[in-house]
N, C-alpha and C positions, 0 to 999 in steps of 0.2 A: 390259265395264264394268258395274258394278252399277246397277240401275235405282233411282233415287231415289223414295221414297214421295211421293205428291202432297202439296202443302202443305195445312194445315188450312183449312177454309172459315171465313169470318168468323163464321158462327153457332157452329161448334164452338169457335173461339177464345173467343167471348163466353161460352159455357157454362162452359168451363174457368176463365176469368177470374173468373166469379162465385163459383165454389168457392174460388178463392184469396183473393178479397176477404173472404169470410166466415170464413176459417180462423183468424183471430186469431194470437196469438203462440205457441200450442201449449204454453205453460207450465202444468203441472198443480200445483194448490196442495199436493198431498200426494205422497208416494212411493207409487206404485201397486202393489197386489197383482199386477196383470197383468204387471209387469216384474221383480218381486223374484227371480224364478228366473234372471235373466240371470247369466252367469258372471262378468262383469267388475265388481268392486266399484267401480272408479274411474268407470266409465260410469254406474253407479247414483248415485254422489255428484254427478257432473256434471248428471244429470237433475234431481235434487232441488234443486241449487243454481242452476238456470237459467243455466248457463254458455254454452249454445249454443242458438240459435234454429233449430230444424229446420224447413225449408220444403219443402213437397211441391207437385208440379205439380197442376193441376186434375184431370188424369186419375187420379192416384193418390188424391186426395181423394174423387173419385167412386167409386173402387174400394172405399175404406174404407166409404163409405156403403152400398154394395151388401151388405157383410157385416152392417151394422147392420139393413138391411131384411130380411135373411134371418131374423133373430131372431123377428120377429112371425109369420112363416110356420111356423117350427118350434114355436112355442107352440101355434098352431092344430093342427098335425099331432099333437102329443102329447095335446092335449085330445080329439081324435077317437078316440084309443085308449082313452079312459075315464079318463085321469089328471086329477087336479086340479092345475092349473098356475097358480101365482101369480107373475105377472111384475111386480107392484108390491106394496109393503108395505101391507096394509089399514089400518094405523094412520096412515100418512102420505099414502097415495095416490101415492107416488113410488117410484122404483126402490129395491130393497133396498140398503142401505148398511152396510158394516162399517168400523170404524176402530180404531186402537190408537196408542200412543205420543203421547198428547195431540192426536190428530187429524192427526198428520203422516204416518200410514201408513193405507192402507185401499183400498177398492174398491167397485164396484157389481156385484151379482150379476145375471146375466141373468134368473134366475127360481129358484123353489123348487117342488118338486112332491111329491105323494103319490099313491099308486095306480098307479105305474108297473108294468107287467106283470112285470118281473123281480123286484120286491120290493114288492108292493102296500101293505104296512103301514109301510114306511120312508120318512121324508122324505128327499129328495135335493136337494142343490145342483145346479142345471143350468148348464152352460157350453156356449155355442154358438160354433162357429168355422167359418169357410170356408177352404178350402185350394186351392192350385193342384194340378194333376194329379200332379206329382212329389211334392209334400209329402203329398198324400193317400195315394199309394202307399206312402210310407215309414211313414205312420201305420198303415195296415192291416197292414203287414209287422211292425212293431216295437212297436206300441202307443204310447199317449200318453206314458207315463213316459220311455221311451227316445227316442222321436222328437221329442217336444215337451215337454221338461222344464219349460220356462217355463209352459206351460199347466197341467201337473200341479201345479206349485208354487202357481199361482193358486188352483186348486181346494182344495189343502190349507189355504191361508190362510183361504179362505171357510168351509170345514168347521170349522176350529179356532175361528174367531171367532163363528160362529153356533151351534156345538154340534151341528150336523147331522153324522151319522156316515157318510153316503154322498154320492157325487157321480155325476152322469151327464154324460158328455162326448158331445155330439152334433156331429159334423163333417159338412160338406157339401163335395163336390168341385165347384168352380166350373165345371169343364169339362164334367162329365157329369151333375151333380145327384145323384150317388150319395151315400148317407148312411151314415156309420159311427157306431156307438154303443159306448161302453165305460163301465163303472162302476168307480169307485175307492172304497176304504175310507179313512176318516180315519186318519192316522198322527200321533198326538199328538206324538211326538218330532220328527217332521218339521215339524209346525206350529210348535212352539216354536223350532226351529232357524231357521225362516224369519223369525219375529218378532224373534229376536235379531239376525239378519242385517240386518233393516230398521233396528233400533235403532242398530246400529253405523254404518250409513250416515248416518242422520238427524242424530245428535249428534256426528259426526266434524268436527273443525275444519278438517281438510284431506283431500284425496282419498286413497283407498286405493290398493292396488297395481293396476297394469295387468294385464290378462290376458296381455299379451305386450309386451316392449320393442321388438319388431320392427314398425315401421310398416306393413310389407307383409303382416303376419299377416292372414289372411282376415277374422277377426272385427273386427280393428281397421280394415281397409279399408272395411268395411260400416257402421262406427259413425258416428253423427252428430257425435261429438266428436273424430274423427280429427285434424282440422287443428289443434285446440286442444291435444289431448293429445300428439301426436307432432310437430306443426309449429309455426308461428309465428303462427297466428291468435289474435286477442285474444278474451278472454271478453266476454260481454255485460255492460254496466253496469246493474246493478239492485241492490236491497238484499241479495239472496241471494248475490251475489258480493263483498259488502263485508265487511271484517273487523270492522266494528262490529255486524253483525247476528247474532243467535243464535236458533235454534229453541227455544222454551220451551213449556210446557203451553198448549195451545189457541192457539198463534200464534207470531209472531216479535217479538223485542225488539231495539230499537236502543240500544246503550250510549252512542253519541255524543249522542243527543237524549233518552235515558232515557224512551222511550215504546214502546208496542206499535205494530206496523206492520200496517195494513190491506193487503188484496191489491193495491189500486191504488197504495198507497205503495211496496210492494215492487217493483212493475214500474217505477215512475218513478224511484226512487232520489232522490238529492239532491246538492247541490254538495260535500258532505263525503265523498262516496264514496271509499273506498280499497280497492283490490283485496286479496282474501285473497292473501298472499304466494306461496302455491303456484300461483297462477294467472298469475304473472309469471315469464317465463323468465330471471330474473336473481337476483343475490344481494343481499339488503337490507344496506346499509352505513350507513344513517342513518335516523332516524325521529323524528317529532314528533307532536303532536296532530292535525295536518292534512296530514301528508305522510309518504311513505316514499321514500327514495332507493335506487335499485337500480344495481348494477354489472352491465351486460348482457354476454352472451357475446361480443359483437363488440368489447368494450373500452370502449364508451361508457357514459354514466350517464343514467339516466331517472328523473325525479322524478314520482311519482304523488301527486296531490293539489294543494292550494292552493300557489301559487308563493310 
């Protein structure tokens, strides 16, 4: 008989609970450069439209923080080699930011640097990542483009939007503290392709194709949107899942109330919320200003909106 692990102590439970309490809803205002390299277009659309609230355990949230804490140490490490490393924008005093498509797409750079020993005269975008032992071994064997295409795409976006022609990827193995370093060149065609991909997600009125129609496909099983995309879970109710809301330059507009929507408005929604029809597993058979009637797969009818 397998030996059960000891239950967590009250202190450990309280530590993890504090992380969970501070986590917020996890919804990001923009489509992130850090995820644009994901293969599934539908998953990207769901992320941008806030259809699923992804919740993590306190242990996982603390693990994410460990990766963030590593960034400051890597900045110190690189500075000790003689490089000039800027982890904040001198003009703003905040983290470097890039954006496109009216502010709906973008990301935050870990740092930029010049004076790196491999190419002292060239500015570089710096990207820091931590890896498990298995992931780190794959990275060393295959390189970042093949083993971590999502990370490579993130750097291409940053280079494209900053005009910096080089990037340095600095990865740390969480198990051994081994460091792996790789440099990438900017690929203008790839940068433009990724921005076009982001645009097609942001301004799409309905979700794109799934990466697989098989709910047991490994990427689908690991996706936060699995139960919504392949199952019967309902989407979150907020402005971004409402058919009245549309992304426009510098924000979101509600056609029902003819006004721009602040971030708090988008999260709260209103009593006139009507789901984007593609988020309902039924066929629309009737609609008015304040309702949509659906014929559901089980033969019943469901009315979305005011009765």
